[in-house]
Backbone as CSV, one residue per row, in Angstrom:
resi,resn,N_x,N_y,N_z,CA_x,CA_y,CA_z,C_x,C_y,C_z
1,MET,-8.035,-5.334,0.642,-7.775,-4.175,1.453,-8.073,-4.503,2.903
2,GLY,-7.415,-3.776,3.756,-7.661,-3.932,5.175,-6.523,-4.592,5.911
3,GLU,-6.869,-5.163,7.056,-5.873,-5.759,7.933,-5.732,-7.248,7.641
4,HIS,-4.490,-7.726,7.629,-4.217,-9.126,7.317,-3.205,-9.701,8.304
5,THR,-3.164,-11.040,8.346,-2.148,-11.768,9.091,-1.262,-12.481,8.081
6,ILE,0.042,-12.332,8.227,1.001,-12.986,7.336,1.673,-14.111,8.107
7,ILE,1.695,-15.305,7.489,2.348,-16.464,8.085,3.478,-16.892,7.159
8,VAL,4.698,-16.956,7.711,5.874,-17.349,6.943,6.393,-18.652,7.533
9,ARG,6.633,-19.649,6.659,7.184,-20.902,7.157,8.294,-21.376,6.237
10,ASP,9.216,-22.105,6.789,10.358,-22.633,6.051,9.914,-23.902,5.320
11,VAL,9.856,-23.866,3.984,9.383,-25.023,3.231,10.418,-26.146,3.194
12,LYS,11.685,-25.827,3.376,12.713,-26.877,3.386,12.881,-27.461,4.780
13,GLY,12.533,-26.702,5.786,12.543,-27.204,7.147,13.910,-27.378,7.769
14,ASN,14.952,-26.836,7.150,16.277,-27.060,7.711,16.975,-25.802,8.214
15,THR,16.275,-24.693,8.248,16.918,-23.467,8.726,16.605,-23.189,10.186
16,GLY,15.655,-23.900,10.745,15.331,-23.733,12.148,14.512,-22.508,12.479
17,CYS,13.976,-21.815,11.474,13.206,-20.599,11.778,11.764,-20.929,12.143
18,GLY,11.304,-22.154,11.866,9.942,-22.522,12.229,8.920,-21.705,11.480
19,LYS,7.911,-21.243,12.191,6.833,-20.459,11.587,6.816,-19.079,12.218
20,ILE,6.716,-18.042,11.399,6.649,-16.662,11.872,5.265,-16.123,11.533
21,VAL,4.586,-15.530,12.507,3.258,-14.951,12.306,3.342,-13.453,12.566
22,ILE,2.876,-12.674,11.583,2.866,-11.217,11.705,1.406,-10.772,11.620
23,ASP,0.879,-10.231,12.706,-0.516,-9.776,12.755,-0.616,-8.286,12.481
24,GLY,-1.756,-7.850,12.005,-2.061,-6.430,11.868,-1.390,-5.728,10.700
25,VAL,-1.097,-6.451,9.623,-0.479,-5.824,8.457,-1.567,-5.125,7.641
26,GLN,-1.389,-3.846,7.379,-2.362,-3.059,6.618,-1.950,-3.004,5.149
27,THR,-2.892,-3.224,4.266,-2.617,-3.080,2.837,-3.368,-1.859,2.321
28,ILE,-2.785,-1.201,1.322,-3.412,-0.034,0.712,-3.447,-0.224,-0.799
29,ASP,-4.245,0.577,-1.452,-4.320,0.565,-2.904,-4.416,2.010,-3.377
30,TYR,-3.865,2.263,-4.555,-3.896,3.610,-5.105,-3.698,3.537,-6.615
31,PRO,-4.241,4.505,-7.336,-3.978,4.564,-8.769,-2.505,4.906,-9.006
32,HIS,-1.929,4.383,-10.045,-0.519,4.641,-10.330,-0.292,6.019,-10.947
33,TYR,-1.343,6.646,-11.402,-1.213,7.979,-11.995,-2.569,8.672,-11.966
34,PHE,-2.573,9.969,-12.185,-3.810,10.703,-12.444,-3.502,11.851,-13.379
35,THR,-4.536,12.264,-14.111,-4.366,13.326,-15.110,-5.440,14.380,-14.874
36,PRO,-5.183,15.323,-13.990,-6.203,16.320,-13.632,-6.367,17.404,-14.691
37,ASN,-6.802,17.004,-15.882,-6.961,17.970,-16.970,-8.414,18.316,-17.257
38,GLY,-9.361,17.824,-16.422,-10.759,18.201,-16.558,-11.557,17.411,-17.574
39,ASP,-10.992,16.331,-18.132,-11.744,15.559,-19.124,-12.616,14.483,-18.499
40,GLY,-12.584,14.346,-17.160,-13.415,13.373,-16.469,-12.809,11.983,-16.384
41,ILE,-11.628,11.779,-16.946,-10.957,10.486,-16.907,-9.699,10.623,-16.051
42,HIS,-9.651,9.878,-14.963,-8.508,9.887,-14.038,-8.186,11.297,-13.519
43,ASP,-9.232,12.086,-13.268,-9.022,13.451,-12.775,-8.708,13.504,-11.282
44,THR,-9.093,12.471,-10.531,-8.851,12.470,-9.096,-7.968,11.291,-8.703
45,TRP,-7.424,11.361,-7.498,-6.503,10.335,-7.003,-6.767,10.153,-5.528
46,ASN,-6.905,8.914,-5.087,-7.200,8.646,-3.685,-6.498,7.362,-3.258
47,VAL,-6.038,7.324,-2.027,-5.434,6.131,-1.456,-6.507,5.417,-0.650
48,VAL,-6.759,4.151,-0.965,-7.751,3.349,-0.252,-7.017,2.507,0.782
49,GLY,-7.529,2.492,1.998,-6.937,1.676,3.047,-6.253,2.479,4.134
50,LEU,-6.344,3.796,4.069,-5.726,4.640,5.099,-6.748,5.189,6.091
51,GLU,-7.937,4.592,6.114,-8.994,5.095,6.989,-8.582,5.094,8.456
52,ASN,-7.779,4.112,8.865,-7.348,4.005,10.263,-5.993,4.648,10.505
53,GLN,-5.514,5.439,9.567,-4.222,6.109,9.676,-4.429,7.625,9.511
54,PRO,-4.978,8.285,10.532,-5.331,9.703,10.374,-4.139,10.636,10.145
55,PHE,-2.932,10.207,10.479,-1.777,11.079,10.319,-0.907,10.689,9.120
56,ALA,-1.409,9.781,8.285,-0.652,9.377,7.095,-0.492,10.578,6.168
57,GLN,0.672,10.673,5.556,0.945,11.775,4.644,1.191,11.242,3.239
58,ARG,0.752,11.993,2.241,0.971,11.646,0.849,1.694,12.792,0.177
59,TYR,2.681,12.467,-0.619,3.434,13.464,-1.363,3.262,13.168,-2.849
60,ILE,3.022,14.186,-3.630,2.806,14.009,-5.067,3.901,14.741,-5.826
61,PHE,4.521,14.035,-6.746,5.575,14.581,-7.590,5.127,14.493,-9.040
62,ASP,5.582,15.419,-9.879,5.258,15.343,-11.297,6.201,14.361,-11.987
63,GLN,6.018,14.210,-13.298,6.830,13.225,-14.037,8.314,13.555,-14.048
64,HIS,8.676,14.783,-13.674,10.077,15.185,-13.642,10.660,15.089,-12.222
65,GLY,9.845,14.614,-11.269,10.313,14.476,-9.900,10.174,15.742,-9.070
66,LYS,9.464,16.740,-9.603,9.279,17.983,-8.871,8.116,17.823,-7.886
67,PHE,8.349,18.244,-6.649,7.347,18.131,-5.582,6.195,19.053,-5.866
């Protein structure tokens, strides 16, 4: 989690793209599902890694695609 630098290089060396460096890439993690039925297992859901993104928005849809 957190901020990373990505380095891309051409392994064949014949395309002329050289090396590309991308700084400041943020990674996040989140549970793939939650079941808020009160049994204490997977009742909550949180996105980790958005601490520096105060305006990030999350949308939750049910299994039928309903918002």
